[in-house]
C-alpha positions in Angstrom: 0.0 0.0 0.0 3.1 2.3 -0.1 2.5 5.3 -2.3 5.4 5.5 -4.8 4.4 9.1 -5.6 5.5 10.4 -2.2 9.3 10.4 -1.8 10.1 10.2 1.9 13.8 10.9 2.5 16.1 12.7 4.9 15.9 16.0 2.9 12.1 16.0 3.3 12.4 15.3 7.0 14.9 18.2 7.5 12.6 20.6 5.6 9.5 19.6 7.6 11.3 19.7 11.0 13.1 23.0 10.1 10.0 24.9 9.2 7.6 23.5 11.7 9.8 22.8 14.8 12.7 25.3 14.4 13.9 24.4 17.9 15.0 21.1 16.6 16.3 22.2 13.2 20.0 21.9 14.3 19.6 18.2 15.1 20.9 15.6 12.6 18.5 13.4 10.6 19.3 9.9 9.6 17.2 6.9 8.7 16.4 4.2 11.3 18.0 0.9 10.4 14.6 -0.8 10.2 12.2 1.9 9.4 9.1 -0.1 8.8 6.7 -0.2 5.8 3.5 1.5 7.0 5.6 4.4 8.1 9.1 5.7 7.4 11.1 6.4 10.5 14.2 8.7 11.0 16.4 9.5 13.9 16.2 13.1 15.0 19.3 13.7 17.1 19.9 11.0 19.6 16.7 11.1 21.6 13.8 11.5 19.1 12.4 9.9 16.0 10.3 11.3 13.1 7.6 9.0 11.8 5.9 9.6 8.5 3.0 7.5 7.1 3.9 6.0 3.7 0.3 6.0 2.3 -3.0 7.7 3.0 -4.6 4.8 5.0 -1.8 4.9 7.5 -2.2 8.6 8.0 -5.4 8.0 9.8 -3.4 6.5 12.7 -1.4 9.7 13.5 -4.0 11.6 15.5 -5.2 8.5 17.2 -1.7 7.7 18.6 -1.2 11.3 19.7 -4.5 11.2 21.5 -4.4 7.8 23.1 -0.8 6.7 23.7 -0.2 9.2 26.6 -3.4 7.9 28.2 -2.5 4.2 27.9 1.1 4.5 28.9 0.6 4.9 32.7 -1.4 1.7 32.9 1.1 -0.5 31.1 4.0 -2.5 32.6 6.4 -1.7 29.6 7.3 1.4 27.8 5.3 2.4 24.6 5.9 5.2 22.2 5.6 8.7 23.6 4.5 11.3 21.0 6.2 14.7 21.4 4.8 16.7 18.5 2.5 16.3 15.5 3.5 17.9 12.2 1.3 19.3 9.4 1.3 18.5 5.7 3.9 20.6 3.9 6.7 20.6 1.4 4.9 18.2 -0.9 4.2 15.7 1.9 0.3 15.3 2.1 -0.3 13.9 5.6 0.2 14.6 9.3 3.3 13.1 10.8 4.9 12.6 14.2 7.9 13.2 16.4 8.4 10.6 19.1 10.8 10.0 22.0 13.4 7.4 20.9 13.0 4.0 22.7 16.2 2.0 23.1 16.2 -1.7 22.1 16.5 -4.1 19.2 13.7 -5.7 17.4 12.8 -9.2 18.7 14.7 -12.1 17.3 15.0 -15.5 19.0 18.8 -15.2 19.0 18.5 -12.0 21.0 16.1 -13.4 23.7 17.6 -15.1 26.7 14.5 -17.1 27.7 11.7 -17.4 25.1 9.2 -18.8 27.5 9.7 -15.9 29.9 9.5 -13.5 27.0 6.1 -15.0 26.1 4.9 -14.6 29.6 6.0 -11.0 29.8 4.2 -10.2 26.5 1.0 -12.0 27.7 1.1 -9.9 30.9 1.4 -6.7 28.8 -1.6 -7.6 26.7 -3.6 -8.5 29.7 -2.8 -5.1 31.2 -3.8 -3.4 28.0 -7.1 -5.2 28.0 -7.8 -4.0 31.5 -7.6 -0.3 30.6 -10.9 1.5 30.5 -12.1 1.3 26.8 -14.6 4.2 27.1 -14.3 6.5 24.1 -11.6 4.4 22.5 -11.4 4.0 18.7 -13.7 1.2 17.4 -12.5 -1.0 14.5 -12.6 0.8 11.1 -10.5 2.1 8.2 -7.9 3.5 10.6 -6.8 0.0 11.7 -8.0 -2.1 8.8 -10.9 -3.4 10.9 -8.7 -5.2 13.5 -10.9 -6.0 16.5 -13.9 -6.3 14.3 -15.5 -9.5 12.8 -13.4 -11.8 10.6 -16.2 -11.7 8.1 -14.6 -8.5 6.7 -11.9 -10.7 5.2 -13.9 -13.8 4.3 -13.8 -13.2 0.5 -10.1 -12.6 0.2 -9.3 -15.4 2.5 -11.2 -17.9 0.5 -9.6 -16.6 -2.7 -6.1 -17.0 -1.2 -7.0 -20.6 -0.1 -8.0 -21.4 -3.7 -4.9 -19.8 -5.0 -2.7 -22.0 -2.8 -4.3 -25.3 -4.0 -1.5 -27.9 -4.1 0.8 -25.9 -1.8 -1.2 -26.2 1.5 -4.0 -28.4 2.8 -6.8 -26.3 1.5 -9.5 -28.5 3.0 -8.2 -28.1 6.5 -7.5 -24.4 5.9 -11.1 -23.9 5.0 -12.2 -25.8 8.1 -10.0 -23.7 10.3 -11.2 -20.5 8.7 -14.9 -21.5 9.0 -14.3 -22.5 12.7 -12.9 -19.0 13.3 -15.9 -17.3 11.6 -18.3 -19.4 13.8 -16.5 -18.5 17.0 -18.4 -15.2 17.2 -17.2 -12.5 19.7 -19.8 -11.7 22.3 -17.7 -9.9 24.8 -17.4 -6.2 25.8 -14.9 -4.2 23.8 -11.4 -4.0 25.2 -8.1 -2.4 24.2 -5.9 -4.3 21.8 -2.6 -3.5 20.0 -3.6 -4.9 16.6 -0.1 -5.8 15.3 1.7 -7.8 17.8 4.7 -8.9 15.7 8.4 -9.4 16.3 9.2 -6.1 14.5 7.0 -4.2 17.1 8.6 -5.8 20.1 11.9 -4.5 21.5 14.5 -6.4 23.4 17.2 -5.3 25.8 19.5 -7.7 27.8 17.6 -10.6 26.4 14.2 -9.5 27.7 11.1 -7.8 26.3 11.7 -4.1 27.0 9.1 -2.2 25.0 6.1 -2.5 22.7 5.9 -0.1 19.8 3.7 0.8 16.8 0.1 1.2 18.0 -1.2 2.3 14.6 -3.7 -0.6 14.3 -4.8 -0.4 18.0 -8.4 0.1 19.1 -11.1 -1.3 21.2 -13.0 -4.4 20.3 -12.2 -8.1 20.0 -8.6 -8.7 21.2 -8.2 -12.0 19.3 -6.1 -10.3 16.6 -3.3 -9.9 19.3 -2.9 -13.7 19.5 -1.2 -14.1 16.1 2.3 -13.9 17.7 1.5 -17.4 19.2 2.0 -18.9 15.7 4.2 -16.3 14.0 6.9 -16.2 16.6 6.3 -18.7 19.5 6.3 -22.5 19.3 6.2 -25.4 21.6 6.8 -24.4 25.3 6.8 -20.7 24.6 3.4 -20.9 22.8 2.0 -22.9 25.6 3.3 -20.4 28.2 1.7 -17.6 26.2 -1.6 -19.3 25.9 -1.7 -20.2 29.6 -0.8 -16.8 30.7 -3.1 -14.8 28.5 -6.0 -17.2 29.5 -8.5 -16.6 26.7 -11.4 -18.9 26.0 -11.4 -21.5 23.2 -13.5 -19.3 20.9 -11.1 -16.4 21.2 -8.1 -18.7 20.5 -10.0 -20.0 17.4 -10.5 -16.4 16.2 -6.8 -15.8 16.8 -6.0 -18.7 14.5 -8.4 -17.0 12.0 -6.6 -13.7 12.1 -3.2 -15.4 11.7 -4.4 -17.7 8.9 -5.9 -14.7 7.0 -2.7 -12.7 7.0 -0.5 -15.7 6.2 -2.7 -16.9 3.4 -2.9 -13.5 1.6 0.8 -13.0 2.0 1.7 -16.4 0.7 -0.7 -16.1 -2.2 0.3 -12.5 -3.0 2.2 -11.5 -6.1 4.7 -9.5 -4.1 5.8 -12.4 -1.9 9.3 -13.6 -2.6 10.1 -17.3 -2.2 11.6 -17.0 1.2 8.6 -15.0 2.5 6.1 -17.3 0.9 7.8 -20.3 2.5 7.8 -18.6 5.9 4.1 -17.9 5.6 3.4 -21.5 4.6 5.1 -22.6 7.8 2.9 -20.3 9.8 -0.1 -21.8 8.0 1.0 -25.3 8.9 1.4 -24.3 12.5 -2.1 -22.8 12.6 -3.6 -25.9 11.0 -1.8 -28.2 13.4 -2.9 -26.2 16.4 -6.5 -26.5 15.2 -6.2 -30.2 15.0 -4.8 -30.3 18.5 -7.3 -28.1 20.2 -10.5 -28.6 18.1 
């Protein structure tokens, strides 16, 4: 969904910062090593980052984060992004953008984690704390977060198309069964806060431990089952069991979590942009989801 017509580079960031926040114009700007896809991220000096949405749909998330992250942070056991300033469209850049305080840490990789089981428990505790925050007035599922937290039926059509496209590469019969089981496990609970994109790239590690959770662009209030995808995309075996036990969701929520994970893995594996390595990685996720269904169904 990246917009190729918008050229986001260090020169643009310097111009935006220099004209809108002159108190920071003397600070050097350089790209963050892993800047993300939904947003482009740049260091601003040593203690701040500039984050610019890469396409119009992601720009809907800017004001939401500025409004809600300061309210969520005091109730959470780990650091989350702290917005410092919101920039205006200018210099040919068409959307609002953000300045954040820099959070130290490396993106989560199994090689960087001292105890994956403990990491899974810490993450589950964070998500439980997030769900306990008063959801009153929080953003309901919609275009701003690609309907995370809403019903899986939104993605029924493209999921079935992806299953058909992967005929011969995955067990399409079982995939359909798992998907339909997720659709049938309807959410009946009260809306709660969820992150919306709990992935290794949004989890930071220091000294082998989970140290921060970032990128709340797809957050909102609704069904939290979308936050379970990390169980199959990153955890396995003992760490997955520890995560499941600690987060303590019912079987229907776990089934919907499998559905969210399956949807994303299917459309990525079947997508024209997926390279061979990524497609293979997503097929492994699909296999894990299908096996998990067979175990717990």
